[in-house]
N, C-alpha and C positions, 0 to 999 in steps of 0.2 A: 499207176499211169497205164495208159491203154495203147491202142493201135493209132496209127496216124488218122488225121481227120478224113472222113470221106467227102467226095465233092458234093453230096446231097446232104451234108450234116446241117447246114443253116435251115432249110426247109423242114427237115425232120424235127429239129429241136423246136421250131416255132409250132409246128403241129402238135408235139408233145404238151407244150405248155399251154397251148390253145385248148386241148381237151382237157387239161386239169382246170382251167379257168372256167369253161364251160360247166363242168361238174359241179364246181363251187357255187356257180351262178344259179343253177337249178336245185341247189340244196343238197348235193351228193357230198357231203363234207366227211363222210367216214373214210378213214385211211385204207387205201386198198391192201389186199392181204399180201404179206410178203414175210418170209423167215427172216428173222433177225440173226446176225452172227452171234456166236456164243461168246460168253466170258464178259459181257457189259456189266461193270459193276454198278452198285447203287451210289447215289451222289456222295453219301458220307464216306463211303470206301473209296471213290474217286478222289475225293478231297485229301484223305489220308495219303494215297498214291502221291498226289500232286505235291504235297508238302515234303515228301521224301525225295522228289526227284533232285538230281545235281543240276544246279544252274551253272552253265559255263558257255563260253563262245564256241561256235562251230569251227571245225577245222578241216583240212584235207579235200575241200570241195574239188580242187583242180584234178585230183586223181581218182575221181568218181567214174565208173564204168558199169553200165547196167548188166553187162555179162558177168559181172562179179556176184551177182545175185541169181543163180540159176532157177529158171522158172519156164513154164509151168511143167511141173513133174507129175509122173502117174500116181494117182491116188488109188484108184481100184479098178481092176479089169482094163478097159480101154479108156477109161475117164481119167483126165488130167485135173489139175486144180481148178482151172478156169471152168470147165465143164462140170466140175462137182459143185462149184458155187452157183453157176447158173441153174442147176437143178435145185439147190437148196433155197435160192431166193426168188425163184420164179413160181408161178401158179400154173397147173395143168401142162408142165413141160414134157413134151414127147422128145425122145432121142432116138437116133438111129442106131445100127448095131456098132458104130465107131464112137458112140457116145456123143455126137454131135447134136444140139438142140435143134429140132426141125419145127418145133412149133411151142406156144406157150405165150405168157406174159409176164412183163417185169415192171414193177414199180420202182422208181428211183426217188428215194427219200430226200436226197439233196435238193432236187429241183420240183418234184412233185410230178414228174411225167411218166407216163406208161407207154411200154413199148411191147409190140408183138413180133419182133424179129430179133433174134439173137445178136446179130452183127450191130444192131443200135445200141448195144450194151457193152460196156467195158466192167472189168473187175478191178475195182479201184484198190490199191494198197493205202489203207487209212493213213499210216505213216508213210509216205512215200520212200521209195528205196535210197533216192539221193539224199533225203533228209536223214534217213538212217545212218548212212554212211558218214555224214558230216557230224552226227551226233554219237559217234562211238563205234558203228559197225565197220569202219575202216580197219580196226584192230582184230576183227574176228576171222575166223577160218572160212574158207569157201562153203564148207559143209554147214556151218552155223548160219551164214548168210542164205543158203538155200532154204533152211528150215524157216528163217524169218519171211522170206518171200513167199512161201507156201504155207503159212500158219493158218490152219483151219480151227484152231483151238482158242486162240484170242481172237477179238474183234478186229481184225487186220485187213479182212477181205470182204467186199461188199459190191453187189452188182448195182451199178448206177449207169445214167446217161453217158454215152461215150464222150460226147463234146464237153460235157460238165467236167469229167474226170480229166480230159486233156486241157481244159482251161486251168484247172486246179494245178497240174503239172507237179512239182515238188515243194510247193508251198507249205508254210506251216500255218496254224490258225492265227497268227498275227496279220497275215496277209491275205488268207483265203478262209471262208466259212461257207457252209451250205446256204443257198439263197432261201430255202425254207427255214425261216428262223426259229419254229418250233422244234426242228430238228437239232439244233446247235447243242442242246444240253446232251442229248445222245452222242453226238459226234465228239464232244469233248471228253465224255467219259471213255468211249472207245479209244481215242487217241492217248489219253492218260494210262489206260490199261496196257496198252501196247509198249508205251514208253517204260512203263514201271517194270513189266515182266522182263523186257529185254534189256533193262539196266541201261536205256539211253538217256543222254543228257538233255536239257531244254535250255533255250535262251531266255534271257529275262523278258522280252517282248512277247515270246511264245507263252511263258508261264502267265503272264498278265492277261492275255488273250483267253486262255483256258480258264482262269479264275472267273473272268467275267461271263464266259459261257456257262459255267457251272452255277453261276447266280441265276441264271433264267431256269434252273430246274425247279419243278414243283417241290 
């Protein structure tokens, strides 16, 4: 989840989607360049992981506090986790001496929009922090929750349109999926990989949705 919605959010979101529609209309159907998060499993591996996940009801929702998942932390030099993902996922990203992205472009695979200002981009926790809390992270130490919130090894962090991230909130795939249907296979594999590695549980409806999304994989 990202920052609060900007006042200019709706016009910017419409502009980004319009750019994507125009590109499709004139035949520019190649997916824009973007580095993918690491650790996305193949469909067969994701299926094995999904089968192994514990299915149970969520718990402890009322005691969730975002501050229990410290982020963003310093990764290297002056760069924190957000800035590291912005550099990884963007194209021609230029940063200041403080590691702030001053220019570049970012393609959001959730909605197909491209942005040229870092302020229009959020770093999404694929498995939201509140979702993790309800699925087992409430029993973790703060140190472990910090590692989860800043995990660059699993496919847990990705740069996307800020409004889309905010609309997703803490929903699981039973109630929210990327609007770009062709990305749902990848999204499901990312979600499953994260939950499997961190031994988080899934709800029955969540598992069913993930199974349906996996069925769209080639």
